[in-house]
C-alpha positions in Angstrom: 0.1 29.0 31.2 2.5 32.1 31.0 5.8 32.2 32.7 5.1 35.1 34.9 7.8 37.5 33.2 7.9 41.3 34.3 10.6 42.7 32.6 11.8 42.8 29.0 15.2 40.6 28.2 16.0 42.7 25.3 15.5 46.2 26.8 14.1 45.7 30.4 10.8 47.4 30.0 8.1 46.4 31.7 5.8 43.7 29.9 1.9 44.0 29.4 -0.5 40.9 29.1 -2.1 41.6 25.6 -4.1 39.1 23.4 -1.9 38.4 20.3 -2.5 35.9 17.6 -5.3 34.5 19.8 -3.8 33.8 22.7 -2.7 36.2 25.6 1.4 36.7 25.5 3.7 38.7 27.2 4.6 42.0 25.1 6.8 44.8 25.9 5.7 48.2 26.3 8.3 49.9 24.5 6.6 51.0 20.9 10.4 50.5 19.6 11.6 46.9 20.7 8.7 44.9 19.7 9.4 41.4 22.2 6.6 39.4 22.7 6.9 36.4 24.8 5.4 33.5 23.0 6.0 30.8 25.5 6.4 28.3 22.5 7.0 24.3 23.5 10.7 23.0 24.5 11.8 20.4 22.2 12.6 17.3 23.6 13.9 14.2 22.4 12.7 10.7 23.6 14.4 6.9 22.0 12.7 3.9 22.7 15.7 2.0 23.1 15.9 -1.6 22.5 17.5 -4.6 21.2 16.8 -7.9 20.5 13.5 -8.6 21.9 14.0 -6.2 25.1 13.8 -2.3 25.8 15.4 -0.7 28.2 13.4 2.0 30.9 15.0 4.2 33.3 14.2 5.7 36.3 15.2 9.6 36.7 15.9 11.3 40.1 13.3 12.4 41.6 10.4 10.0 40.2 8.2 7.7 42.2 10.5 4.7 42.8 7.4 2.7 40.6 7.9 5.4 37.6 10.3 3.9 34.7 9.9 5.6 31.4 12.2 6.3 28.0 15.3 7.8 27.5 14.6 11.5 27.2 16.7 15.0 26.6 16.6 18.4 25.4 17.7 19.0 22.0 20.6 21.1 22.0 21.4 24.1 19.5 23.5 22.6 16.7 22.3 19.3 16.6 19.4 17.5 14.3 16.9 15.8 16.4 18.6 12.1 14.9 22.4 13.5 16.5 20.2 14.4 19.8 19.0 11.3 20.7 21.6 9.6 20.1 23.9 11.2 22.0 21.3 11.4 25.2 21.5 7.3 25.1 24.9 7.5 24.7 25.1 9.9 28.1 22.3 8.2 29.8 23.1 4.2 29.4 26.7 4.6 28.1 25.7 2.9 24.3 25.8 3.4 20.9 22.3 3.3 19.4 21.4 3.8 15.4 17.9 5.5 14.5 15.5 3.2 13.2 12.7 5.6 12.4 10.9 8.7 14.0 8.1 6.8 15.9 6.5 10.6 16.2 5.8 13.8 17.8 3.8 14.1 21.1 2.3 17.5 22.9 3.5 17.3 26.8 1.5 19.9 28.0 2.2 19.5 31.7 5.6 21.0 31.1 5.2 22.7 27.7 7.4 20.5 25.6 7.0 18.6 22.6 8.5 15.3 22.5 10.5 13.9 18.8 10.3 10.2 19.8 12.4 8.0 17.9 12.7 4.2 17.5 16.5 3.4 18.4 18.4 0.3 18.0 21.3 -0.2 20.6 24.2 -2.1 20.4 25.7 -5.0 23.2 27.1 -4.1 26.1 26.9 -3.3 29.6 24.5 -0.5 30.8 26.3 2.3 32.2 23.8 5.0 33.8 24.8 9.3 34.2 24.1 9.1 37.7 23.5 13.0 37.6 20.4 11.8 35.8 19.3 8.5 36.3 18.9 6.1 39.2 17.5 2.9 38.1 17.0 0.9 34.6 15.2 -2.0 33.9 15.4 -4.4 30.9 11.8 -6.0 30.2 10.9 -7.9 27.2 8.8 -5.8 24.8 6.1 -8.2 24.6 5.7 -6.9 28.2 6.1 -3.4 28.1 3.0 -1.7 29.4 2.3 2.6 27.7 1.5 4.7 30.6 -1.0 7.6 30.1 0.8 10.7 28.9 4.1 12.5 27.5 6.4 9.5 26.2 3.9 6.5 27.2 1.6 7.2 24.3 4.8 7.0 21.9 5.8 3.7 23.5 2.3 2.6 22.7 2.6 4.1 18.9 5.6 2.2 18.6 4.5 -1.0 20.4 1.1 -1.1 17.9 3.7 -1.0 15.3 5.4 -4.3 16.5 2.2 -5.7 16.6 1.5 -5.3 20.8 -1.2 -4.0 22.2 -0.8 -3.9 25.7 -3.0 -2.2 28.5 -1.9 1.3 29.9 0.0 1.7 32.9 -1.7 4.1 35.8 0.5 6.8 37.3 -0.8 5.2 40.6 1.2 2.8 42.6 -1.2 -0.3 43.3 
């Protein structure tokens, strides 16, 4: 879905929709400008934060009470994805982590994002939530974690599979 920009962010000239590169895109009508709004997905980082035989799942502000997910955040300019995912772990739950491996990259079309999920081993210690982003957390035995149908749920499913765990997916619907 195209965002409805009406004017060019470079020269302030009106934009028009045109077929470019096989898709509808917004293009500047000023022939000297050449701006095209590509609407590329935003890179998001996700941490499968775990220690011993437990995983930490968090609940973001505004989520339904029964929804918990991975620690996530946007990649910032000037940092590697590995640095970014460790920054997010520290910011959101107050613990230091160590990247074990990249789990994979996952499209999240609903938000026009691409999620880079990492296996992150977290240190022992008390969890301190970032109250500006999160309202709750839970620690679950890894063997009991059930993935969810989209976004970070698929990364969780893949990570669990590599741990030898093939639990049934949760539904987004509250039962």
